[in-house]
C-alpha positions as CSV (number, residue, x, y, z in Angstrom):
1,M,12.6,20.5,-22.1
2,K,9.5,20.8,-19.9
3,N,9.5,19.0,-16.7
4,F,6.2,16.2,-16.9
5,R,6.9,15.2,-13.4
6,Q,4.0,15.7,-11.2
7,Q,4.4,18.2,-8.8
8,Q,4.7,17.3,-4.7
9,H,2.9,18.7,-2.8
10,R,5.0,20.3,0.4
11,P,2.4,19.0,3.5
12,K,0.8,21.7,5.2
13,K,1.8,22.2,8.6
14,N,-1.2,21.2,10.4
15,T,-0.6,17.7,8.6
16,L,3.2,17.5,10.7
17,V,3.9,16.7,14.3
18,I,7.2,18.1,15.1
19,G,9.9,16.8,17.2
20,R,10.5,13.8,19.0
21,E,9.2,13.7,22.2
22,A,6.2,15.2,20.2
23,V,5.8,11.7,17.8
24,I,6.2,9.9,20.4
25,D,3.4,10.9,22.2
26,A,1.8,10.6,19.0
27,M,1.7,7.3,18.5
28,K,1.5,6.2,22.4
29,S,-2.1,8.3,22.0
30,G,-3.4,6.3,19.4
31,K,-2.7,8.8,16.3
32,Q,-2.5,7.0,12.9
33,L,0.8,8.3,11.4
34,E,1.8,7.8,8.1
35,R,5.6,7.9,8.2
36,I,8.5,9.3,10.2
37,Y,11.1,11.2,8.9
38,L,14.4,11.1,11.5
39,Q,17.6,12.7,10.6
40,T,20.3,10.4,9.5
41,T,23.0,11.4,12.1
42,I,20.9,11.1,15.1
43,H,21.0,8.5,18.0
44,G,20.3,8.0,21.1
45,P,17.5,6.2,23.4
46,V,14.7,8.5,22.5
47,I,15.1,7.4,18.7
48,D,15.1,4.0,19.7
49,E,12.1,4.4,21.4
50,I,10.5,5.6,17.9
51,R,12.2,3.1,16.2
52,L,10.4,0.7,19.1
53,L,7.1,2.3,19.2
54,A,6.7,3.1,14.9
55,E,7.1,-0.9,14.9
56,Q,4.5,-1.6,16.9
57,N,2.5,1.1,14.9
58,L,2.7,0.1,11.9
59,V,4.2,3.1,10.8
60,P,7.9,3.4,8.5
61,I,10.2,5.2,8.9
62,N,12.7,7.0,6.1
63,K,15.6,8.2,7.3
64,V,17.0,11.2,5.5
65,P,19.2,14.3,5.6
66,V,18.8,17.3,7.4
67,E,17.7,19.1,3.9
68,K,14.9,16.7,3.2
69,L,13.1,18.0,7.4
70,N,14.5,21.6,6.7
71,G,12.2,21.6,3.5
72,F,9.0,21.3,5.3
73,N,9.6,24.7,6.2
74,I,9.7,23.8,9.9
75,S,11.6,24.8,13.3
76,N,13.3,22.9,16.1
77,H,11.9,19.8,14.0
78,E,15.0,18.2,16.0
79,G,15.9,15.5,13.6
80,C,12.2,14.4,14.0
81,V,9.1,15.0,11.4
82,A,6.0,12.8,11.0
83,M,3.6,12.8,8.5
84,I,-0.3,12.1,10.1
85,S,-2.1,10.1,7.9
86,K,-4.9,10.7,5.8
87,I,-5.8,7.8,5.6
88,Q,-7.7,5.4,8.3
89,Y,-5.8,1.9,8.2
90,Q,-8.5,-1.2,9.3
91,N,-7.6,-4.3,10.4
92,L,-7.9,-7.2,8.2
93,Q,-9.5,-9.6,10.2
94,D,-11.9,-7.3,11.1
95,I,-12.5,-7.0,7.0
96,I,-12.8,-10.4,6.4
97,S,-14.9,-10.7,9.4
98,F,-17.0,-8.0,8.1
99,I,-17.7,-9.3,5.0
100,V,-18.1,-12.9,5.2
101,E,-21.2,-11.9,7.3
102,K,-22.5,-9.7,4.8
103,G,-22.8,-12.7,2.9
104,E,-20.0,-11.4,0.3
105,V,-17.5,-13.2,-1.4
106,P,-14.2,-11.4,-1.0
107,L,-11.8,-9.6,-3.1
108,F,-8.8,-8.0,-1.6
109,L,-5.9,-6.3,-4.0
110,I,-2.2,-6.8,-2.3
111,L,0.3,-4.3,-3.1
112,D,4.2,-5.3,-3.3
113,G,6.8,-3.1,-3.4
114,I,4.7,-0.2,-5.6
115,T,6.2,3.3,-4.8
116,D,4.9,5.2,-7.5
117,I,2.4,7.1,-5.8
118,R,0.4,8.4,-8.8
119,N,0.0,4.4,-9.9
120,I,-1.6,4.1,-6.2
121,G,-3.7,6.5,-7.1
122,A,-4.7,5.2,-10.2
123,I,-4.7,1.6,-8.7
124,A,-7.8,2.6,-5.5
125,R,-9.9,4.3,-8.2
126,S,-10.3,0.6,-10.4
127,A,-10.0,-1.0,-6.8
128,F,-12.8,1.0,-6.2
129,C,-14.8,1.0,-9.1
130,F,-14.5,-2.6,-9.3
131,G,-15.8,-4.0,-5.8
132,V,-12.8,-4.6,-3.7
133,N,-13.2,-4.8,-0.4
134,A,-9.6,-4.2,0.6
135,I,-6.0,-3.1,-0.3
136,I,-3.6,-4.4,1.4
137,I,-0.4,-2.7,2.0
138,P,3.3,-3.5,3.1
139,D,4.4,-1.2,6.1
140,K,7.5,-0.6,3.7
141,G,7.9,-0.4,0.4
142,V,5.3,1.5,-0.8
143,G,4.7,4.9,-1.8
144,A,3.4,7.1,0.8
145,L,-0.9,7.5,1.1
146,N,-0.4,11.2,0.8
147,E,-2.2,14.3,-0.4
148,D,-0.7,13.7,-3.8
149,A,-2.3,9.9,-3.5
150,I,-5.1,10.6,-2.5
151,L,-5.6,13.5,-5.3
152,T,-4.6,10.9,-8.3
153,S,-7.4,8.2,-6.5
154,A,-9.8,11.0,-7.3
155,G,-10.9,10.8,-3.4
156,A,-10.8,6.3,-3.8
157,L,-8.2,5.9,-0.9
158,E,-10.7,7.9,1.2
159,N,-13.7,5.7,0.4
160,I,-11.9,1.9,0.4
161,A,-10.6,0.4,3.5
162,I,-6.7,0.3,3.7
163,C,-4.9,-2.8,5.3
164,R,-1.5,-1.8,6.4
165,V,0.5,-5.3,7.7
166,N,4.1,-6.0,8.2
167,S,4.6,-8.8,6.4
168,L,3.2,-10.0,3.3
169,M,4.2,-13.4,3.8
170,K,1.9,-13.1,7.0
171,T,-1.0,-11.8,5.5
172,V,-1.1,-14.6,2.6
173,D,-1.1,-17.6,5.5
174,E,-3.7,-15.3,7.3
175,L,-6.1,-15.1,3.8
176,H,-5.4,-18.8,3.3
177,L,-6.4,-19.3,7.1
178,N,-9.4,-17.4,6.3
179,G,-10.4,-20.1,3.1
180,I,-9.2,-17.0,0.8
181,K,-6.4,-17.8,-2.2
182,V,-3.9,-15.6,-3.6
183,F,-3.2,-15.7,-6.9
184,A,-0.3,-13.5,-8.0
185,S,0.1,-11.6,-11.6
186,E,3.5,-12.7,-12.6
187,M,4.2,-12.3,-16.6
188,T,5.9,-14.8,-17.6
189,A,3.2,-17.3,-15.7
190,A,1.7,-20.0,-18.3
191,K,-2.0,-19.6,-17.0
192,K,-3.7,-17.0,-18.3
193,V,-5.8,-14.1,-16.1
194,F,-9.4,-15.6,-17.6
195,E,-8.5,-18.9,-17.0
196,L,-8.3,-18.5,-13.2
197,N,-12.0,-19.0,-11.2
198,L,-12.3,-15.9,-9.7
199,N,-15.9,-16.2,-8.4
200,E,-14.2,-17.8,-5.0
201,P,-13.2,-15.6,-2.5
202,C,-9.5,-14.2,-3.4
203,A,-6.7,-11.6,-3.0
204,I,-4.8,-10.4,-6.2
205,V,-1.1,-10.0,-5.4
206,M,0.4,-7.1,-7.9
207,G,4.2,-6.5,-7.6
208,G,6.7,-3.3,-8.6
209,E,7.1,-2.5,-12.5
210,E,10.5,-2.8,-11.8
211,H,11.3,-6.2,-9.9
212,G,7.4,-7.5,-10.1
213,V,6.2,-9.6,-7.4
214,Y,8.5,-10.6,-4.6
215,Q,10.2,-14.1,-5.3
216,P,9.1,-15.8,-2.2
217,L,5.8,-14.4,-1.9
218,L,5.3,-15.3,-5.4
219,K,6.3,-19.0,-4.4
220,I,3.4,-19.4,-1.1
221,C,0.3,-17.9,-3.7
222,D,-2.2,-20.2,-4.9
223,E,-1.6,-19.8,-8.9
224,Q,0.4,-17.7,-10.5
225,F,-0.8,-15.5,-13.8
226,Q,-0.2,-13.3,-16.7
227,I,-2.4,-11.0,-19.0
228,P,-1.8,-12.7,-22.6
229,M,-0.8,-9.4,-25.3
230,T,-0.6,-9.7,-29.0
231,S,3.3,-7.8,-28.4
232,D,6.0,-8.6,-27.4
233,F,6.2,-5.5,-25.8
234,D,7.7,-5.5,-22.1
235,S,4.7,-4.9,-19.7
236,L,1.5,-3.2,-18.6
237,N,1.9,-0.5,-16.2
238,V,0.9,-1.5,-13.4
239,S,-2.3,0.2,-12.6
240,V,-3.6,-0.2,-16.0
241,A,-2.7,-4.2,-15.6
242,T,-4.3,-4.0,-12.5
243,G,-7.6,-1.9,-14.0
244,I,-7.8,-5.4,-16.4
245,I,-7.7,-8.2,-13.8
246,L,-9.8,-6.4,-11.7
247,Y,-12.6,-6.2,-15.0
248,E,-11.6,-9.5,-15.6
249,V,-13.5,-10.8,-12.0
250,M,-16.3,-8.3,-11.8
251,K,-16.8,-10.3,-15.1
252,Q,-16.8,-13.2,-13.6
253,R,-18.9,-12.5,-11.0
254,Y,-21.3,-10.7,-12.3
């Protein structure tokens, strides 16, 4: 049987930061990292410093076996390798202020628990086409915005603002403080997507296909909605659903 899974390309060496001190220096100098891979068996003060700096800089840490690190085809990694980000992450409040000053109606997309980079790439492509101001992702529990994700997005990930935050719950509070309503996609919701007022400043929350939107996050959203379907099939692919929702936003606004 053929394997139809998308091939994951090995990162180029010039996109990696190799070794513990090199990773520390990169974060202290302000270099944006996509994520850090730490060997599961290593511990000590230097590792604690890496963890602290990663938390301060919103850099995800993946604990991996040594075989994963060896798979990068590098030597002397000391159980620690970081991937340099191809995305320049933006500050959410700066984006909001910029949009308001331009006199535009804010539209944000929040991704919660979406780990498949092909879906993330396809979502970014739709977001760019339908006028989303920025995509908001958490620093943990989301697929890496690596070369494969950028390729799947047809380059959209490099042309739309991305905000990485350490708490989606706090982010919803920040959006509310700026007068932006937050709507969550939930397949059991009573309200249909076309019944929402999408002309107002808003953010759309899309959850992973397996678990949907995190329940506590769902509860603090202003409204929940669904995409009506003629069959009782389980659900739409999340990237397809996102495209449908964003088209509805564009239809209402234009």
